[in-house]
mmCIF file of the N, C-alpha and C atoms, coordinates in Angstrom:
data_MODEL
# 
_entry.id   MODEL 
# 
loop_
_atom_site.group_PDB 
_atom_site.id 
_atom_site.type_symbol 
_atom_site.label_atom_id 
_atom_site.label_alt_id 
_atom_site.label_comp_id 
_atom_site.label_asym_id 
_atom_site.label_entity_id 
_atom_site.label_seq_id 
_atom_site.pdbx_PDB_ins_code 
_atom_site.Cartn_x 
_atom_site.Cartn_y 
_atom_site.Cartn_z 
_atom_site.occupancy 
_atom_site.B_iso_or_equiv 
_atom_site.pdbx_formal_charge 
_atom_site.auth_seq_id 
_atom_site.auth_comp_id 
_atom_site.auth_asym_id 
_atom_site.auth_atom_id 
_atom_site.pdbx_PDB_model_num 
ATOM 1   N N  . UNK A 1 1  ? 109.112 138.009 62.627 1.00 0.00 ? 1  UNK A N  1 
ATOM 2   C CA . UNK A 1 1  ? 109.467 136.926 63.524 1.00 0.00 ? 1  UNK A CA 1 
ATOM 3   C C  . UNK A 1 1  ? 110.717 136.233 62.984 1.00 0.00 ? 1  UNK A C  1 
ATOM 4   N N  . UNK A 1 2  ? 111.628 135.949 63.885 1.00 0.00 ? 2  UNK A N  1 
ATOM 5   C CA . UNK A 1 2  ? 112.829 135.210 63.522 1.00 0.00 ? 2  UNK A CA 1 
ATOM 6   C C  . UNK A 1 2  ? 112.664 133.765 63.942 1.00 0.00 ? 2  UNK A C  1 
ATOM 7   N N  . UNK A 1 3  ? 112.946 132.878 63.054 1.00 0.00 ? 3  UNK A N  1 
ATOM 8   C CA . UNK A 1 3  ? 112.879 131.447 63.339 1.00 0.00 ? 3  UNK A CA 1 
ATOM 9   C C  . UNK A 1 3  ? 114.255 130.976 63.760 1.00 0.00 ? 3  UNK A C  1 
ATOM 10  N N  . UNK A 1 4  ? 114.281 130.008 64.656 1.00 0.00 ? 4  UNK A N  1 
ATOM 11  C CA . UNK A 1 4  ? 115.562 129.486 65.125 1.00 0.00 ? 4  UNK A CA 1 
ATOM 12  C C  . UNK A 1 4  ? 115.645 127.983 64.883 1.00 0.00 ? 4  UNK A C  1 
ATOM 13  N N  . UNK A 1 5  ? 116.876 127.547 64.704 1.00 0.00 ? 5  UNK A N  1 
ATOM 14  C CA . UNK A 1 5  ? 117.172 126.129 64.538 1.00 0.00 ? 5  UNK A CA 1 
ATOM 15  C C  . UNK A 1 5  ? 118.311 125.797 65.490 1.00 0.00 ? 5  UNK A C  1 
ATOM 16  N N  . UNK A 1 6  ? 118.148 124.723 66.245 1.00 0.00 ? 6  UNK A N  1 
ATOM 17  C CA . UNK A 1 6  ? 119.235 124.207 67.072 1.00 0.00 ? 6  UNK A CA 1 
ATOM 18  C C  . UNK A 1 6  ? 119.573 122.838 66.517 1.00 0.00 ? 6  UNK A C  1 
ATOM 19  N N  . UNK A 1 7  ? 120.797 122.718 66.016 1.00 0.00 ? 7  UNK A N  1 
ATOM 20  C CA . UNK A 1 7  ? 121.230 121.462 65.413 1.00 0.00 ? 7  UNK A CA 1 
ATOM 21  C C  . UNK A 1 7  ? 122.297 120.809 66.284 1.00 0.00 ? 7  UNK A C  1 
ATOM 22  N N  . UNK A 1 8  ? 122.167 119.503 66.444 1.00 0.00 ? 8  UNK A N  1 
ATOM 23  C CA . UNK A 1 8  ? 123.171 118.724 67.151 1.00 0.00 ? 8  UNK A CA 1 
ATOM 24  C C  . UNK A 1 8  ? 123.920 117.900 66.111 1.00 0.00 ? 8  UNK A C  1 
ATOM 25  N N  . UNK A 1 9  ? 125.227 118.117 66.056 1.00 0.00 ? 9  UNK A N  1 
ATOM 26  C CA . UNK A 1 9  ? 126.060 117.423 65.085 1.00 0.00 ? 9  UNK A CA 1 
ATOM 27  C C  . UNK A 1 9  ? 126.925 116.382 65.789 1.00 0.00 ? 9  UNK A C  1 
ATOM 28  N N  . UNK A 1 10 ? 127.148 115.305 65.116 1.00 0.00 ? 10 UNK A N  1 
ATOM 29  C CA . UNK A 1 10 ? 128.080 114.291 65.588 1.00 0.00 ? 10 UNK A CA 1 
ATOM 30  C C  . UNK A 1 10 ? 129.208 114.155 64.589 1.00 0.00 ? 10 UNK A C  1 
ATOM 31  N N  . UNK A 1 11 ? 130.400 113.973 65.076 1.00 0.00 ? 11 UNK A N  1 
ATOM 32  C CA . UNK A 1 11 ? 131.570 113.899 64.200 1.00 0.00 ? 11 UNK A CA 1 
ATOM 33  C C  . UNK A 1 11 ? 131.427 112.787 63.167 1.00 0.00 ? 11 UNK A C  1 
ATOM 34  N N  . UNK A 1 12 ? 130.826 111.684 63.552 1.00 0.00 ? 12 UNK A N  1 
ATOM 35  C CA . UNK A 1 12 ? 130.681 110.553 62.637 1.00 0.00 ? 12 UNK A CA 1 
ATOM 36  C C  . UNK A 1 12 ? 129.903 110.942 61.382 1.00 0.00 ? 12 UNK A C  1 
ATOM 37  N N  . UNK A 1 13 ? 128.824 111.677 61.542 1.00 0.00 ? 13 UNK A N  1 
ATOM 38  C CA . UNK A 1 13 ? 127.956 112.010 60.408 1.00 0.00 ? 13 UNK A CA 1 
ATOM 39  C C  . UNK A 1 13 ? 128.301 113.332 59.742 1.00 0.00 ? 13 UNK A C  1 
ATOM 40  N N  . UNK A 1 14 ? 128.930 114.258 60.462 1.00 0.00 ? 14 UNK A N  1 
ATOM 41  C CA . UNK A 1 14 ? 129.126 115.605 59.937 1.00 0.00 ? 14 UNK A CA 1 
ATOM 42  C C  . UNK A 1 14 ? 130.589 115.988 59.740 1.00 0.00 ? 14 UNK A C  1 
ATOM 43  N N  . UNK A 1 15 ? 131.496 115.053 59.807 1.00 0.00 ? 15 UNK A N  1 
ATOM 44  C CA . UNK A 1 15 ? 132.923 115.393 59.784 1.00 0.00 ? 15 UNK A CA 1 
ATOM 45  C C  . UNK A 1 15 ? 133.377 116.075 58.498 1.00 0.00 ? 15 UNK A C  1 
ATOM 46  N N  . UNK A 1 16 ? 132.781 115.752 57.378 1.00 0.00 ? 16 UNK A N  1 
ATOM 47  C CA . UNK A 1 16 ? 133.231 116.326 56.111 1.00 0.00 ? 16 UNK A CA 1 
ATOM 48  C C  . UNK A 1 16 ? 132.230 117.311 55.525 1.00 0.00 ? 16 UNK A C  1 
ATOM 49  N N  . UNK A 1 17 ? 131.298 117.762 56.337 1.00 0.00 ? 17 UNK A N  1 
ATOM 50  C CA . UNK A 1 17 ? 130.277 118.683 55.859 1.00 0.00 ? 17 UNK A CA 1 
ATOM 51  C C  . UNK A 1 17 ? 130.842 120.097 55.765 1.00 0.00 ? 17 UNK A C  1 
ATOM 52  N N  . UNK A 1 18 ? 129.980 121.004 55.385 1.00 0.00 ? 18 UNK A N  1 
ATOM 53  C CA . UNK A 1 18 ? 130.345 122.410 55.339 1.00 0.00 ? 18 UNK A CA 1 
ATOM 54  C C  . UNK A 1 18 ? 130.635 122.918 56.748 1.00 0.00 ? 18 UNK A C  1 
ATOM 55  N N  . UNK A 1 19 ? 131.313 124.041 56.835 1.00 0.00 ? 19 UNK A N  1 
ATOM 56  C CA . UNK A 1 19 ? 131.631 124.614 58.141 1.00 0.00 ? 19 UNK A CA 1 
ATOM 57  C C  . UNK A 1 19 ? 130.359 125.111 58.832 1.00 0.00 ? 19 UNK A C  1 
ATOM 58  N N  . UNK A 1 20 ? 130.452 125.287 60.143 1.00 0.00 ? 20 UNK A N  1 
ATOM 59  C CA . UNK A 1 20 ? 129.320 125.824 60.905 1.00 0.00 ? 20 UNK A CA 1 
ATOM 60  C C  . UNK A 1 20 ? 128.892 127.179 60.337 1.00 0.00 ? 20 UNK A C  1 
ATOM 61  N N  . UNK A 1 21 ? 129.876 127.992 59.991 1.00 0.00 ? 21 UNK A N  1 
ATOM 62  C CA . UNK A 1 21 ? 129.582 129.326 59.464 1.00 0.00 ? 21 UNK A CA 1 
ATOM 63  C C  . UNK A 1 21 ? 128.828 129.251 58.131 1.00 0.00 ? 21 UNK A C  1 
ATOM 64  N N  . UNK A 1 22 ? 129.179 128.283 57.299 1.00 0.00 ? 22 UNK A N  1 
ATOM 65  C CA . UNK A 1 22 ? 128.480 128.131 56.015 1.00 0.00 ? 22 UNK A CA 1 
ATOM 66  C C  . UNK A 1 22 ? 127.014 127.779 56.236 1.00 0.00 ? 22 UNK A C  1 
ATOM 67  N N  . UNK A 1 23 ? 126.741 126.884 57.188 1.00 0.00 ? 23 UNK A N  1 
ATOM 68  C CA . UNK A 1 23 ? 125.345 126.531 57.490 1.00 0.00 ? 23 UNK A CA 1 
ATOM 69  C C  . UNK A 1 23 ? 124.602 127.727 58.050 1.00 0.00 ? 23 UNK A C  1 
ATOM 70  N N  . UNK A 1 24 ? 125.245 128.459 58.968 1.00 0.00 ? 24 UNK A N  1 
ATOM 71  C CA . UNK A 1 24 ? 124.593 129.626 59.565 1.00 0.00 ? 24 UNK A CA 1 
ATOM 72  C C  . UNK A 1 24 ? 124.292 130.675 58.501 1.00 0.00 ? 24 UNK A C  1 
ATOM 73  N N  . UNK A 1 25 ? 125.207 130.883 57.596 1.00 0.00 ? 25 UNK A N  1 
ATOM 74  C CA . UNK A 1 25 ? 124.987 131.848 56.520 1.00 0.00 ? 25 UNK A CA 1 
ATOM 75  C C  . UNK A 1 25 ? 123.871 131.386 55.589 1.00 0.00 ? 25 UNK A C  1 
ATOM 76  N N  . UNK A 1 26 ? 123.870 130.121 55.226 1.00 0.00 ? 26 UNK A N  1 
ATOM 77  C CA . UNK A 1 26 ? 122.844 129.596 54.314 1.00 0.00 ? 26 UNK A CA 1 
ATOM 78  C C  . UNK A 1 26 ? 121.456 129.723 54.929 1.00 0.00 ? 26 UNK A C  1 
ATOM 79  N N  . UNK A 1 27 ? 121.288 129.296 56.179 1.00 0.00 ? 27 UNK A N  1 
ATOM 80  C CA . UNK A 1 27 ? 119.986 129.424 56.840 1.00 0.00 ? 27 UNK A CA 1 
ATOM 81  C C  . UNK A 1 27 ? 119.629 130.887 57.052 1.00 0.00 ? 27 UNK A C  1 
ATOM 82  N N  . UNK A 1 28 ? 120.629 131.710 57.357 1.00 0.00 ? 28 UNK A N  1 
ATOM 83  C CA . UNK A 1 28 ? 120.388 133.136 57.580 1.00 0.00 ? 28 UNK A CA 1 
ATOM 84  C C  . UNK A 1 28 ? 119.818 133.839 56.364 1.00 0.00 ? 28 UNK A C  1 
ATOM 85  N N  . UNK A 1 29 ? 120.208 133.397 55.185 1.00 0.00 ? 29 UNK A N  1 
ATOM 86  C CA . UNK A 1 29 ? 119.690 134.008 53.953 1.00 0.00 ? 29 UNK A CA 1 
ATOM 87  C C  . UNK A 1 29 ? 118.179 133.854 53.809 1.00 0.00 ? 29 UNK A C  1 
ATOM 88  N N  . UNK A 1 30 ? 117.621 132.840 54.453 1.00 0.00 ? 30 UNK A N  1 
ATOM 89  C CA . UNK A 1 30 ? 116.170 132.643 54.349 1.00 0.00 ? 30 UNK A CA 1 
ATOM 90  C C  . UNK A 1 30 ? 115.468 132.920 55.678 1.00 0.00 ? 30 UNK A C  1 
ATOM 91  N N  . UNK A 1 31 ? 116.158 133.645 56.581 1.00 0.00 ? 31 UNK A N  1 
ATOM 92  C CA . UNK A 1 31 ? 115.508 134.147 57.777 1.00 0.00 ? 31 UNK A CA 1 
ATOM 93  C C  . UNK A 1 31 ? 115.615 133.324 59.044 1.00 0.00 ? 31 UNK A C  1 
ATOM 94  N N  . UNK A 1 32 ? 116.523 132.352 59.078 1.00 0.00 ? 32 UNK A N  1 
ATOM 95  C CA . UNK A 1 32 ? 116.688 131.529 60.267 1.00 0.00 ? 32 UNK A CA 1 
ATOM 96  C C  . UNK A 1 32 ? 117.987 131.863 60.980 1.00 0.00 ? 32 UNK A C  1 
ATOM 97  N N  . UNK A 1 33 ? 117.973 131.720 62.298 1.00 0.00 ? 33 UNK A N  1 
ATOM 98  C CA . UNK A 1 33 ? 119.200 131.765 63.083 1.00 0.00 ? 33 UNK A CA 1 
ATOM 99  C C  . UNK A 1 33 ? 119.502 130.335 63.500 1.00 0.00 ? 33 UNK A C  1 
ATOM 100 N N  . UNK A 1 34 ? 120.776 129.964 63.465 1.00 0.00 ? 34 UNK A N  1 
ATOM 101 C CA . UNK A 1 34 ? 121.157 128.581 63.743 1.00 0.00 ? 34 UNK A CA 1 
ATOM 102 C C  . UNK A 1 34 ? 122.189 128.516 64.855 1.00 0.00 ? 34 UNK A C  1 
ATOM 103 N N  . UNK A 1 35 ? 121.950 127.615 65.793 1.00 0.00 ? 35 UNK A N  1 
ATOM 104 C CA . UNK A 1 35 ? 122.929 127.283 66.814 1.00 0.00 ? 35 UNK A CA 1 
ATOM 105 C C  . UNK A 1 35 ? 123.335 125.839 66.563 1.00 0.00 ? 35 UNK A C  1 
ATOM 106 N N  . UNK A 1 36 ? 124.621 125.615 66.390 1.00 0.00 ? 36 UNK A N  1 
ATOM 107 C CA . UNK A 1 36 ? 125.130 124.262 66.147 1.00 0.00 ? 36 UNK A CA 1 
ATOM 108 C C  . UNK A 1 36 ? 125.885 123.802 67.383 1.00 0.00 ? 36 UNK A C  1 
ATOM 109 N N  . UNK A 1 37 ? 125.493 122.639 67.878 1.00 0.00 ? 37 UNK A N  1 
ATOM 110 C CA . UNK A 1 37 ? 126.138 122.041 69.036 1.00 0.00 ? 37 UNK A CA 1 
ATOM 111 C C  . UNK A 1 37 ? 126.716 120.697 68.592 1.00 0.00 ? 37 UNK A C  1 
ATOM 112 N N  . UNK A 1 38 ? 127.992 120.514 68.851 1.00 0.00 ? 38 UNK A N  1 
ATOM 113 C CA . UNK A 1 38 ? 128.673 119.278 68.473 1.00 0.00 ? 38 UNK A CA 1 
ATOM 114 C C  . UNK A 1 38 ? 128.611 118.270 69.611 1.00 0.00 ? 38 UNK A C  1 
ATOM 115 N N  . UNK A 1 39 ? 128.658 117.005 69.258 1.00 0.00 ? 39 UNK A N  1 
ATOM 116 C CA . UNK A 1 39 ? 128.545 115.929 70.248 1.00 0.00 ? 39 UNK A CA 1 
ATOM 117 C C  . UNK A 1 39 ? 129.590 116.039 71.360 1.00 0.00 ? 39 UNK A C  1 
ATOM 118 N N  . UNK A 1 40 ? 130.806 116.426 71.029 1.00 0.00 ? 40 UNK A N  1 
ATOM 119 C CA . UNK A 1 40 ? 131.850 116.521 72.057 1.00 0.00 ? 40 UNK A CA 1 
ATOM 120 C C  . UNK A 1 40 ? 131.564 117.621 73.075 1.00 0.00 ? 40 UNK A C  1 
ATOM 121 N N  . UNK A 1 41 ? 130.745 118.601 72.701 1.00 0.00 ? 41 UNK A N  1 
ATOM 122 C CA . UNK A 1 41 ? 130.410 119.689 73.618 1.00 0.00 ? 41 UNK A CA 1 
ATOM 123 C C  . UNK A 1 41 ? 129.469 119.223 74.736 1.00 0.00 ? 41 UNK A C  1 
ATOM 124 N N  . UNK A 1 42 ? 128.788 118.102 74.543 1.00 0.00 ? 42 UNK A N  1 
ATOM 125 C CA . UNK A 1 42 ? 127.836 117.612 75.533 1.00 0.00 ? 42 UNK A CA 1 
ATOM 126 C C  . UNK A 1 42 ? 128.510 117.113 76.802 1.00 0.00 ? 42 UNK A C  1 
ATOM 127 N N  . UNK A 1 43 ? 129.834 117.025 76.780 1.00 0.00 ? 43 UNK A N  1 
ATOM 128 C CA . UNK A 1 43 ? 130.568 116.652 77.994 1.00 0.00 ? 43 UNK A CA 1 
ATOM 129 C C  . UNK A 1 43 ? 130.437 117.726 79.073 1.00 0.00 ? 43 UNK A C  1 
ATOM 130 N N  . UNK A 1 44 ? 130.161 118.953 78.643 1.00 0.00 ? 44 UNK A N  1 
ATOM 131 C CA . UNK A 1 44 ? 129.944 120.071 79.579 1.00 0.00 ? 44 UNK A CA 1 
ATOM 132 C C  . UNK A 1 44 ? 128.523 120.578 79.367 1.00 0.00 ? 44 UNK A C  1 
ATOM 133 N N  . UNK A 1 45 ? 127.556 119.853 79.912 1.00 0.00 ? 45 UNK A N  1 
ATOM 134 C CA . UNK A 1 45 ? 126.151 120.138 79.659 1.00 0.00 ? 45 UNK A CA 1 
ATOM 135 C C  . UNK A 1 45 ? 125.741 121.525 80.151 1.00 0.00 ? 45 UNK A C  1 
ATOM 136 N N  . UNK A 1 46 ? 126.331 122.006 81.246 1.00 0.00 ? 46 UNK A N  1 
ATOM 137 C CA . UNK A 1 46 ? 125.990 123.358 81.716 1.00 0.00 ? 46 UNK A CA 1 
ATOM 138 C C  . UNK A 1 46 ? 126.358 124.406 80.679 1.00 0.00 ? 46 UNK A C  1 
ATOM 139 N N  . UNK A 1 47 ? 127.512 124.241 80.054 1.00 0.00 ? 47 UNK A N  1 
ATOM 140 C CA . UNK A 1 47 ? 127.931 125.166 79.010 1.00 0.00 ? 47 UNK A CA 1 
ATOM 141 C C  . UNK A 1 47 ? 126.972 125.130 77.825 1.00 0.00 ? 47 UNK A C  1 
ATOM 142 N N  . UNK A 1 48 ? 126.562 123.934 77.434 1.00 0.00 ? 48 UNK A N  1 
ATOM 143 C CA . UNK A 1 48 ? 125.629 123.788 76.317 1.00 0.00 ? 48 UNK A CA 1 
ATOM 144 C C  . UNK A 1 48 ? 124.297 124.439 76.657 1.00 0.00 ? 48 UNK A C  1 
ATOM 145 N N  . UNK A 1 49 ? 123.790 124.184 77.858 1.00 0.00 ? 49 UNK A N  1 
ATOM 146 C CA . UNK A 1 49 ? 122.515 124.786 78.257 1.00 0.00 ? 49 UNK A CA 1 
ATOM 147 C C  . UNK A 1 49 ? 122.608 126.302 78.326 1.00 0.00 ? 49 UNK A C  1 
ATOM 148 N N  . UNK A 1 50 ? 123.749 126.819 78.774 1.00 0.00 ? 50 UNK A N  1 
ATOM 149 C CA . UNK A 1 50 ? 123.946 128.270 78.789 1.00 0.00 ? 50 UNK A CA 1 
ATOM 150 C C  . UNK A 1 50 ? 123.950 128.838 77.377 1.00 0.00 ? 50 UNK A C  1 
ATOM 151 N N  . UNK A 1 51 ? 124.608 128.145 76.449 1.00 0.00 ? 51 UNK A N  1 
ATOM 152 C CA . UNK A 1 51 ? 124.617 128.601 75.052 1.00 0.00 ? 51 UNK A CA 1 
ATOM 153 C C  . UNK A 1 51 ? 123.213 128.617 74.462 1.00 0.00 ? 51 UNK A C  1 
ATOM 154 N N  . UNK A 1 52 ? 122.445 127.572 74.754 1.00 0.00 ? 52 UNK A N  1 
ATOM 155 C CA . UNK A 1 52 ? 121.066 127.523 74.258 1.00 0.00 ? 52 UNK A CA 1 
ATOM 156 C C  . UNK A 1 52 ? 120.253 128.652 74.879 1.00 0.00 ? 52 UNK A C  1 
ATOM 157 N N  . UNK A 1 53 ? 120.413 128.862 76.181 1.00 0.00 ? 53 UNK A N  1 
ATOM 158 C CA . UNK A 1 53 ? 119.703 129.948 76.851 1.00 0.00 ? 53 UNK A CA 1 
ATOM 159 C C  . UNK A 1 53 ? 120.017 131.297 76.244 1.00 0.00 ? 53 UNK A C  1 
ATOM 160 N N  . UNK A 1 54 ? 121.284 131.580 76.008 1.00 0.00 ? 54 UNK A N  1 
ATOM 161 C CA . UNK A 1 54 ? 121.685 132.838 75.379 1.00 0.00 ? 54 UNK A CA 1 
ATOM 162 C C  . UNK A 1 54 ? 121.121 132.942 73.964 1.00 0.00 ? 54 UNK A C  1 
ATOM 163 N N  . UNK A 1 55 ? 121.137 131.835 73.253 1.00 0.00 ? 55 UNK A N  1 
ATOM 164 C CA . UNK A 1 55 ? 120.656 131.817 71.870 1.00 0.00 ? 55 UNK A CA 1 
ATOM 165 C C  . UNK A 1 55 ? 119.172 132.163 71.778 1.00 0.00 ? 55 UNK A C  1 
ATOM 166 N N  . UNK A 1 56 ? 118.396 131.681 72.727 1.00 0.00 ? 56 UNK A N  1 
ATOM 167 C CA . UNK A 1 56 ? 116.953 131.949 72.696 1.00 0.00 ? 56 UNK A CA 1 
ATOM 168 C C  . UNK A 1 56 ? 116.583 133.181 73.516 1.00 0.00 ? 56 UNK A C  1 
ATOM 169 N N  . UNK A 1 57 ? 117.587 133.885 74.044 1.00 0.00 ? 57 UNK A N  1 
ATOM 170 C CA . UNK A 1 57 ? 117.337 135.129 74.767 1.00 0.00 ? 57 UNK A CA 1 
ATOM 171 C C  . UNK A 1 57 ? 116.907 134.929 76.206 1.00 0.00 ? 57 UNK A C  1 
ATOM 172 N N  . UNK A 1 58 ? 117.340 133.861 76.793 1.00 0.00 ? 58 UNK A N  1 
ATOM 173 C CA . UNK A 1 58 ? 117.000 133.560 78.185 1.00 0.00 ? 58 UNK A CA 1 
ATOM 174 C C  . UNK A 1 58 ? 118.303 133.292 78.912 1.00 0.00 ? 58 UNK A C  1 
ATOM 175 N N  . UNK A 1 59 ? 118.759 134.253 79.677 1.00 0.00 ? 59 UNK A N  1 
ATOM 176 C CA . UNK A 1 59 ? 120.094 134.165 80.257 1.00 0.00 ? 59 UNK A CA 1 
ATOM 177 C C  . UNK A 1 59 ? 120.229 133.147 81.371 1.00 0.00 ? 59 UNK A C  1 
ATOM 178 N N  . UNK A 1 60 ? 119.167 132.855 82.072 1.00 0.00 ? 60 UNK A N  1 
ATOM 179 C CA . UNK A 1 60 ? 119.286 131.934 83.191 1.00 0.00 ? 60 UNK A CA 1 
ATOM 180 C C  . UNK A 1 60 ? 118.401 130.709 82.968 1.00 0.00 ? 60 UNK A C  1 
ATOM 181 N N  . UNK A 1 61 ? 118.955 129.685 82.354 1.00 0.00 ? 61 UNK A N  1 
ATOM 182 C CA . UNK A 1 61 ? 118.172 128.487 82.071 1.00 0.00 ? 61 UNK A CA 1 
ATOM 183 C C  . UNK A 1 61 ? 117.753 127.779 83.345 1.00 0.00 ? 61 UNK A C  1 
ATOM 184 N N  . UNK A 1 62 ? 118.558 127.861 84.402 1.00 0.00 ? 62 UNK A N  1 
ATOM 185 C CA . UNK A 1 62 ? 118.223 127.167 85.634 1.00 0.00 ? 62 UNK A CA 1 
ATOM 186 C C  . UNK A 1 62 ? 116.903 127.668 86.227 1.00 0.00 ? 62 UNK A C  1 
ATOM 187 N N  . UNK A 1 63 ? 116.693 128.990 86.202 1.00 0.00 ? 63 UNK A N  1 
ATOM 188 C CA . UNK A 1 63 ? 115.475 129.541 86.779 1.00 0.00 ? 63 UNK A CA 1 
ATOM 189 C C  . UNK A 1 63 ? 114.251 129.144 85.951 1.00 0.00 ? 63 UNK A C  1 
ATOM 190 N N  . UNK A 1 64 ? 114.378 129.189 84.651 1.00 0.00 ? 64 UNK A N  1 
ATOM 191 C CA . UNK A 1 64 ? 113.244 128.887 83.780 1.00 0.00 ? 64 UNK A CA 1 
ATOM 192 C C  . UNK A 1 64 ? 112.862 127.420 83.855 1.00 0.00 ? 64 UNK A C  1 
ATOM 193 N N  . UNK A 1 65 ? 113.828 126.545 84.077 1.00 0.00 ? 65 UNK A N  1 
ATOM 194 C CA . UNK A 1 65 ? 113.548 125.128 84.166 1.00 0.00 ? 65 UNK A CA 1 
ATOM 195 C C  . UNK A 1 65 ? 113.173 124.696 85.584 1.00 0.00 ? 65 UNK A C  1 
ATOM 196 N N  . UNK A 1 66 ? 113.271 125.625 86.526 1.00 0.00 ? 66 UNK A N  1 
ATOM 197 C CA . UNK A 1 66 ? 112.946 125.302 87.901 1.00 0.00 ? 66 UNK A CA 1 
ATOM 198 C C  . UNK A 1 66 ? 113.980 124.425 88.576 1.00 0.00 ? 66 UNK A C  1 
ATOM 199 N N  . UNK A 1 67 ? 115.224 124.549 88.148 1.00 0.00 ? 67 UNK A N  1 
ATOM 200 C CA . UNK A 1 67 ? 116.292 123.722 88.733 1.00 0.00 ? 67 UNK A CA 1 
ATOM 201 C C  . UNK A 1 67 ? 116.985 124.462 89.867 1.00 0.00 ? 67 UNK A C  1 
# 
């Protein structure tokens, strides 16, 4: 079984942290897949929902949510 993590980052708190790739690699070493979504990306919520859907293996989030 693969475990997944969806992290929401905000520039205020995460501006000087490690790169997204470094976090993905670190979590990947212990068996997790990570999707990182930044606060500025929430301006296009459809894009974010599509990314989450693809990440969890569900291509059409609208159908699954009944929207």
